[in-house]
C-alpha positions as a printed Julia matrix, in Angstrom:
416×3 Matrix{Float64}:
  -3.68   98.2    96.9
  -5.02   96.46   99.91
  -3.94   92.84  100.29
  -7.4    91.71  100.84
  -8.56   93.02   97.85
  -6.36   89.75   95.94
  -7.93   87.53   98.62
  -9.86   85.27   95.9
 -12.64   84.48   98.86
 -12.96   87.67   99.86
 -13.58   88.35   95.79
 -16.18   85.7    95.64
 -17.83   87.1    98.66
 -18.12   90.32   97.43
 -19.56   89.0    94.01
 -22.18   86.89   95.86
 -23.02   89.86   98.17
 -23.91   92.29   94.87
 -25.93   89.45   92.77
 -27.88   88.81   96.02
 -28.68   92.5    96.87
 -29.83   92.99   93.64
 -31.71   89.95   93.47
 -33.55   90.99   96.95
 -33.29   87.56   98.71
 -33.06   87.5   101.96
 -29.74   88.35  104.19
 -29.58   84.72  105.46
 -29.2    83.35  101.68
 -25.95   84.86  101.09
 -25.01   84.15  104.51
 -25.25   80.06  103.41
 -23.77   80.83  100.13
 -20.81   82.99  101.62
 -18.86   79.56  102.79
 -18.54   75.79  101.86
 -20.92   73.49  103.09
 -18.27   71.12  104.15
 -14.28   72.04  103.84
 -11.68   68.73  104.64
  -7.74   69.45  105.36
  -6.03   66.37  105.18
  -2.05   65.54  105.68
  -0.71   62.74  102.96
   2.77   61.14  103.67
   4.4    60.39  100.62
   7.38   58.14  100.38
   9.9    60.06   98.15
  12.48   58.14   96.02
  15.23   58.54   98.47
  13.25   56.31  101.24
  12.31   59.68  103.33
   8.83   60.77  103.7
   7.51   63.96  103.3
   3.82   65.34  104.42
   2.03   67.29  101.84
  -1.23   69.29  103.01
  -4.12   68.82  100.79
  -7.53   69.77  100.67
 -11.3    69.54   99.3
 -14.24   72.06   99.74
 -17.66   71.12   98.85
 -19.53   74.53   98.77
 -23.24   73.47   98.19
 -25.2    70.66   96.89
 -28.76   71.89   96.82
 -28.6    71.68   92.29
 -26.95   67.99   92.62
 -23.76   66.38   93.58
 -20.7    68.65   93.9
 -18.4    68.76   91.02
 -14.59   70.35   91.04
 -11.08   69.89   90.07
  -7.98   69.18   92.04
  -4.81   71.73   91.44
  -1.17   70.73   92.45
  -0.05   74.17   93.1
   2.94   75.51   95.38
   0.67   78.49   96.4
  -2.54   76.62   97.02
  -4.07   78.17  100.29
  -7.59   77.07  102.39
  -9.21   80.55  101.24
  -8.59   79.97   97.31
  -9.65   76.09   97.32
 -12.91   77.5    99.17
 -13.3    80.36   96.63
 -12.93   78.25   93.33
 -15.73   75.81   94.83
 -17.75   78.64   95.37
 -17.42   79.79   91.8
 -18.0    76.32   90.41
 -20.95   76.36   91.89
 -22.0    79.01   90.17
 -20.49   78.65   86.8
 -22.56   74.85   87.05
 -25.37   76.95   87.85
 -25.12   79.51   85.08
 -25.3    76.8    82.31
 -27.81   74.62   83.79
 -26.01   71.78   85.15
 -27.34   69.38   87.73
 -24.46   70.09   90.31
 -23.02   71.81   92.78
 -19.42   73.47   93.22
 -16.26   71.75   94.73
 -12.64   72.49   94.34
  -9.5    70.04   95.76
  -6.16   71.17   95.67
  -2.63   70.26   97.47
   0.39   72.52   98.37
   3.0    71.0    95.98
   5.27   71.97   92.94
   4.8    68.81   90.94
   8.07   69.73   88.55
   9.36   68.71   91.85
   8.51   65.44   92.35
   9.58   62.2    90.0
   7.12   60.08   88.12
   6.29   57.73   90.8
   6.0    60.64   93.56
   3.79   62.04   91.58
   1.6    58.67   91.2
   2.39   58.15   95.0
   0.92   61.75   95.38
  -1.75   61.34   93.46
  -2.97   58.17   95.05
  -2.66   59.59   98.53
  -4.43   62.38   98.25
  -7.31   60.26   96.67
  -6.93   57.97  100.05
  -7.54   60.92  102.34
 -10.55   61.93  100.68
 -12.61   59.12   99.4
 -15.09   59.27  102.42
 -16.55   62.57  100.96
 -16.67   61.78   97.27
 -18.36   59.33   94.66
 -20.15   59.44   91.69
 -23.49   60.71   93.65
 -21.57   62.96   96.27
 -18.82   64.85   94.79
 -16.95   63.99   91.2
 -12.96   65.72   91.02
 -11.74   66.53   87.68
  -8.43   67.78   86.05
  -7.55   71.88   87.32
  -3.89   73.33   87.24
  -0.94   71.09   87.37
  -3.3    67.72   87.09
  -4.13   66.05   83.96
  -5.57   62.69   82.58
  -2.89   60.45   83.92
  -3.12   61.59   87.45
  -6.98   61.37   86.99
  -6.43   57.67   86.07
  -4.61   56.68   89.21
  -7.14   58.48   91.32
  -9.79   56.67   89.64
  -7.66   53.31   89.98
  -7.05   54.28   93.48
 -10.78   55.09   94.33
 -11.81   51.33   92.91
  -9.16   49.37   94.96
 -10.5    51.13   97.94
 -14.68   50.4    97.2
 -14.03   46.83   95.35
 -15.37   47.78   92.36
 -14.85   49.44   88.9
 -16.59   53.42   89.2
 -15.53   55.8    86.39
 -18.0    58.19   87.14
 -16.42   59.38   90.4
 -13.81   61.25   88.59
 -13.84   63.01   84.87
 -11.07   64.15   82.64
 -10.01   60.67   82.3
  -7.93   59.18   79.39
 -10.32   57.9    76.65
  -9.37   54.39   77.28
 -10.26   54.36   80.79
 -14.0    56.04   80.4
 -12.9    59.68   79.37
 -14.74   61.46   76.71
 -14.02   62.86   72.82
 -13.69   66.55   73.02
 -12.68   66.88   77.19
  -9.59   67.9    76.5
 -10.51   70.65   74.3
 -13.33   71.78   76.4
 -12.2    74.94   78.36
 -10.21   76.65   75.3
 -13.24   75.88   72.9
 -15.88   77.22   75.16
 -13.42   80.29   75.65
 -13.43   80.91   71.78
 -17.11   80.57   71.39
 -17.83   83.02   73.94
 -15.31   85.34   72.54
 -17.08   84.93   69.42
 -20.71   85.69   70.75
 -19.24   88.67   72.14
 -17.94   89.99   69.05
 -21.71   89.47   67.66
 -23.21   91.44   70.33
 -20.57   94.28   69.66
 -21.35   94.47   65.88
 -17.74   93.49   65.23
 -16.26   91.27   62.05
 -14.77   88.21   64.05
 -12.65   87.77   60.71
 -11.13   91.03   61.26
 -10.3    90.68   64.85
  -6.69   90.45   66.9
  -6.09   88.69   69.95
  -4.16   88.39   72.72
  -3.87   85.19   74.35
  -2.49   85.21   78.27
  -1.33   81.35   79.55
  -0.31   78.64   76.93
  -1.61   75.48   79.08
  -4.3    73.09   77.98
  -6.49   76.39   78.53
  -4.71   79.16   76.87
  -3.45   76.73   73.69
  -7.42   75.61   73.27
  -8.36   78.94   73.19
  -5.52   80.31   70.92
  -6.62   77.03   68.58
 -10.23   77.64   68.28
  -9.95   81.59   68.27
  -7.51   81.25   64.94
  -9.6    78.39   63.47
 -13.03   80.61   63.94
 -10.76   83.29   62.29
  -9.24   85.93   64.56
  -5.47   86.79   64.17
  -3.6    85.93   67.41
  -0.65   88.41   67.69
   0.56   87.81   71.09
   0.69   85.05   73.77
   2.4    84.59   77.07
   3.63   82.08   79.4
   5.07   81.34   82.71
   8.5    81.93   81.23
   8.04   85.09   78.94
   5.72   85.95   75.71
   5.73   86.4    72.25
   4.51   89.24   69.6
   3.76   89.31   65.73
   1.78   91.81   64.39
   0.53   90.14   61.41
  -0.38   86.92   63.18
   1.07   83.93   65.16
   0.6    80.27   63.7
  -0.33   78.49   66.63
  -0.23   75.21   65.04
   3.12   76.06   64.62
   3.83   76.98   67.59
   2.17   73.83   69.43
   5.25   71.84   67.75
   8.06   74.87   69.23
   6.02   74.49   72.57
   6.24   70.87   72.34
   9.97   70.76   71.57
  11.02   73.63   74.16
   8.46   73.83   76.84
   7.63   77.49   76.48
   6.67   79.76   73.77
   9.59   81.87   73.86
  12.17   82.51   71.02
   9.64   81.54   68.84
  10.53   81.92   65.06
   9.43   85.66   63.31
   8.59   86.78   67.01
   9.92   89.24   69.25
   9.38   89.03   72.7
   6.96   90.79   75.34
   6.42   91.0    78.78
   3.3    89.76   80.59
   2.68   93.31   81.49
   3.12   94.39   77.99
   0.14   91.61   76.82
  -2.68   92.95   79.23
  -2.13   96.18   78.28
  -1.79   95.5    74.63
  -4.48   97.08   71.73
  -6.37   93.86   70.45
 -10.21   93.45   70.17
 -10.19   90.07   72.31
  -7.91   89.42   75.56
  -8.51   85.49   76.69
  -7.38   85.21   80.17
  -5.93   81.74   80.61
  -3.39   81.91   83.59
  -4.28   82.32   87.35
  -6.16   84.4    89.59
  -5.47   88.54   90.1
  -3.97   89.16   86.61
  -6.43   92.52   86.1
  -6.23   94.94   88.73
  -7.44   98.32   89.79
  -3.34   99.18   89.04
  -3.48   97.84   85.08
  -7.11   97.99   84.15
  -7.2   101.71   83.34
  -4.4   100.79   80.76
  -6.27   97.74   79.33
  -6.99   98.5    75.45
  -9.15   95.62   74.67
 -12.54   95.71   73.68
 -13.64   92.59   75.19
 -11.81   90.48   78.02
 -12.95   86.76   77.88
 -11.78   84.84   81.18
 -10.11   81.49   80.38
  -8.76   81.73   83.65
 -10.52   81.51   87.23
 -11.36   84.87   89.07
  -8.4    87.02   86.83
  -9.89   89.99   87.67
 -10.32   92.05   90.63
 -13.64   93.75   91.65
 -11.97   96.93   91.57
 -10.84   96.06   88.46
 -14.52   95.23   87.3
 -15.51   98.42   88.11
 -12.94  100.34   86.41
 -13.45   97.9    82.79
 -17.52   98.59   82.9
 -16.9   102.16   83.14
 -14.62  102.11   80.34
 -16.81  100.02   78.26
 -14.91   96.9    78.28
 -16.99   93.95   77.52
 -15.9    91.25   79.73
 -17.26   87.63   79.52
 -16.99   86.44   83.19
 -15.24   83.36   84.03
 -18.29   81.62   85.43
 -19.6    81.48   81.94
 -16.55   81.88   79.75
 -14.41   79.04   80.99
 -17.64   76.54   81.7
 -16.87   74.27   78.7
 -14.26   72.02   81.0
 -17.02   71.67   83.58
 -19.85   71.02   80.5
 -17.99   68.4    78.89
 -17.34   66.78   82.21
 -20.92   66.35   82.64
 -21.08   64.75   79.75
 -18.47   62.63   80.66
 -20.13   61.35   84.1
 -23.45   60.95   81.97
 -21.71   58.71   79.32
 -20.37   56.7    82.49
 -23.27   55.94   83.91
 -25.13   55.28   80.91
 -21.69   52.94   79.4
 -22.76   54.68   76.3
 -20.24   56.85   74.68
 -20.65   59.82   71.88
 -18.74   61.13   68.9
 -16.53   64.57   69.05
 -19.09   66.39   67.38
 -22.12   65.72   69.12
 -20.4    66.55   72.18
 -18.96   70.09   70.79
 -22.43   70.68   69.64
 -24.29   69.56   72.86
 -21.27   71.98   74.65
 -22.05   75.31   72.02
 -25.84   74.87   72.25
 -25.46   74.7    76.44
 -22.76   77.57   76.35
 -24.51   80.19   73.93
 -27.82   79.57   75.39
 -26.38   80.91   78.85
 -24.49   83.66   77.77
 -27.94   84.58   75.35
 -29.71   84.73   78.79
 -27.05   86.36   80.57
 -26.79   89.38   77.89
 -30.72   89.87   77.74
 -30.5    89.96   81.84
 -27.46   92.2    81.99
 -29.41   94.84   79.69
 -32.78   94.11   81.55
 -31.04   95.47   85.03
 -28.26   97.38   83.02
 -25.45   95.49   85.06
 -22.08   93.72   83.19
 -22.06   90.28   82.39
 -20.13   89.02   85.68
 -23.06   90.62   88.11
 -26.1    89.16   85.78
 -24.29   85.69   85.53
 -24.14   85.32   89.2
 -27.83   86.85   89.23
 -28.96   84.05   86.99
 -27.13   81.11   89.08
 -27.62   82.44   92.35
 -31.53   82.25   91.54
 -31.01   79.22   90.54
 -29.58   77.63   93.58
 -32.33   79.55   96.15
 -34.8    78.16   94.38
 -33.28   74.6    94.77
 -32.48   74.99   98.38
 -36.28   76.62   98.71
 -38.29   73.98   97.0
 -36.27   71.18   98.62
 -37.03   72.9   102.22
 -33.52   73.98  103.23
 -34.91   77.59  103.66
């Protein structure tokens, strides 16, 4: 397989081009959407605990703001690249568009392994990153949030740093905050809850019984753990789970709540009582009804797509399936719920958090979950119907709906 096919930016551009061609929009619309409108690259000096200073590379990409201020997470990961951040900002634009949020897409990243930093070093890096990008963010400009290896605590430090710089309290500048600091109920579980809801809707469309469905979950961080928990609560049997250290399998089902206790004690799903070990590769090709992908990009490729046995793939991660793999899965009749729909629960509840911050009025967890479910189910139905009409897969239909919204917003505002 060529290296190019695994570049997330090239993958995102292929997906946009495909949808633009099917919609029949002018060529310059694709030219406008294939790159972000703005990218900031920063160097962040951080004083380490031993007194030395280390400089970290950071990015913030803002793809398109035709629908509203840009929105997107910040990831701390050693493999962060400029192309990855650009691609993720593009996916965010279409994720927001597909569920009808008044946002464009953005993404941020710092090249770092946070596990190698002390708590104090992590705090200094988090504050340094926000200082470096303050000029281009704000509640009406660009609203960051947590992503891979960032969390509520890191968001709290970032909001505090932003408040110090601007000189007033601005909770709506960042979402995914702790509840005590302006966060929203239901935000932590939102992405995984949404993945489970979309799996449920796909099961309905395939006229299967959810309570008889088996499921495998790749990844057991925030998204994967809440996906597994909610799939189980909705009635599916979870028979396999993997994380970065390995995987577990039990044909009779895994008790996810007990597994969470085990992970809190040991830091991994491995060696959970009553399970046997499996590899990540084995999980991806396991015979299950639902395969939930909640790890990183490029997990299903042309190399392993022919061996996928799941009837439904629900993408909790961003970009886990390559375009080459998509074609193979479509030919084999695998129903794929694409990332820009399946994992949109996080940005939906981030939007709710932003709205609550601006109003200074907060909702119950039940209200948040009900509003999220309505938005996601409506989006699923619209995409499914368009996919049937154009005889395309769910991903292509999702891009078509979203690009049409962005195109109309650009046109009405005089961009085009």
